[in-house]
Phi, psi and omega in degrees: 000130184287133177234122179296325184289320178291326178297314180288328175302318180294321180296307181297320176300318177297320178299307181296325181282330184267321183307319174293332181283310179296321174043070185299332177294329176281334177286340188299309178297329176295313175306308181299326181291317187277351173250018184298133188094342180286149171283160184303320180298322180287318177303323174299314176301318181295317180295319179295311177298319173300323172290325178295314180296325180301313178300317185295317183292316183284329177290323181289326174287326180296310181289323178275356183299322179292322178293323178292321174303314183288321177298316180270002176070034181262136180279163182291320178294325174298319175299320178299310183293314182293319174301315181298320183293314178301315179296321179288334175295315183295321174301319181293318180291336174284336174276343177294131180299335187267011184295129178266130182244358186263149170284155175290161178302319179296321178291324178291322179294319178292328171294318178295331186282342182279144181288322183232111182260012183295316178278309179222130010260016181288298185290320174225112019250000187301311184259331181233069183271196178301325182293312183288330180288323181296315179298322182292316178295327178295325182292340177296339178283351180258352182260127180241349175215173186297326183292328176297314178299323177300309179302318177300318176300315176304317176297323179292316178298324178292319175297326173296317182294315181297324182288318178298314181300314181297317178296317180299323182260019183304315181301316183283330182290313181294327180287323186282313185287305185082181185296314183292329175286327181292319179295316182301312179297323175300320182287327174294315176303321182295320178296315182297326180285326175298321177298315177304311180300314183295319180295326172298313181299314180296316175302314178292318173302313179301319180292329181287316187278348175256009182300125182300327175294318182291315177298323179295323182292311182299318181296320179292323175293315186295322178298321181291000000 
């Protein structure tokens, strides 16, 4: 049964879950580095196509998530727990003071040598890496009808729009915020991501301990 509240919860949950991982503010200086020497018009095209590819990649994993789970025999609670641990780990690494957000010199040179950087390294892995893919697959456990999938896709589109605007304004943002500001934003995003990961684990654990089959087995063993 369709619920407006659940629909908006999925949209907001997708935004809160993906935005800290993608972290377009942290991607801004990397984007400037790999598009060094490009005109603003070309940078705009690269940013637009990179965000488009990000939507395609995440939506593909969202739609194919149930098939992946079925093929490997992975349960929904298992996806929630595994995804939560991974997301929480990324959040902790973002909170760590030694976290490196810049590409190596070799990676930047390789990126500059490419004529089109919109798919790689911008869309994959900068915007839609393993963390964001794991969260997207995890959201398939919350979808029970096509409107739920539509809500998650809308959330992905909102994140893509925010990422595009941030990349387009990357020059001004990096100049305005500075290194200390970027570090502060990264830590805030890391804390939000840690909370999302812990909640994923909690939801998965509750689903496991309240599973009817498990409870029936425990009850049967207790009766014996």
